[in-house]
C-alpha positions, 0 to 999 in steps of 0.5 A: 122497663130499661133504665133511660141513659141519661147523655150527662152524670153527675160528679157523683155518679162519675165518682162512683164509676171509679170504684171497682165494682168488687170492692164492696167496702169502698161502695159501701162507705161511698154510698153511706157517706153521699147518701143524702146527695145520692137519693136527688140524683136522677133516678137511672144514677140513684137506682145504679148506686142503690142496687151497688149499694145493696148488693155490696152490704149482702157480699161484705155479709151485713145480712140485717143491714141487707134485709133493711135496705133491699126493701127499698131497693125492691120498692123503688124497682116496683114503683119506677116499673123496672123489670130489668137490670142489667141483664137480670129480672131485678125483682127476682134477684133482690127476692132471691137475695133476701131470703138468702140473708135471712136464711144467714140470719136463721130466720128460717120462717121469713126465708121460707116466705120469700122463697115461696113468693118467688117461685109463685113469681117464676116457678121455673127457677131452679135455685129458688127451688132447691134453696127452699129445700134446703131451708125446710130441711133446716126447720126440724119438726118435732119428730126428727128432734125425738128421733135425735135424742132417742138416738143421743139416749141409745148412744149414751147407753151403749157406751154404758154398757161397753163400761159395765162390760168391761169393769163387770161382766169380762173380769166376773160374769164372763159366761153374759158376755156375748148376751151383753155383747149382742145387747150393746151392737143391738142398741147401738144399732137401734140408734143409728137407724132412728137417726138416719130414719128420722132424717130420710123421712124429714127430707122425703117429707121436704122433697113432696111438699116442695114439688107440690108447692112448684107443681100447684104454681105451674 
């Protein structure tokens, strides 16, 4: 439900409204300096300042602190039956930013979990679907790590063969030059294919997993 808008506003709230909406650091300082007083205000004033504070934490990159406070905002929205705020579904927006903070803190499993909860709520939210794919692509499985390790080994082996070719084969065993060239080119190509194949397979599996999950919830 929309927040109740009183005709009277406290001095604390009036002082808060004088701050530019994008002056995030000042909003953070204002809230933290007066937090006890803010929590004692009418809910509509308290909630507006709480949301501004939580969003400011996110905007300036205080993601660990944002993760602590975003749960407070979510709980307040649920307990007071606030669905829309400033023209947006406040619960969805808070969840999306919570997932983003987990991602930036490299807490990928938690990011994955929050995004799946958000998609269950709204399976047509494209930014959440794309974000889930991005998160899962970053969670590299064992086969991709092995493919990368194999490709690095191949690149190093090809480099060693080039050194041997330049220092030994061409000066002393010129008759084997063509064979050595084919060998190191083949090894280098195999390394490239291993890396490319692992990345493409991982992306394909992510696409299928996410599209399957979205399809189950639509």
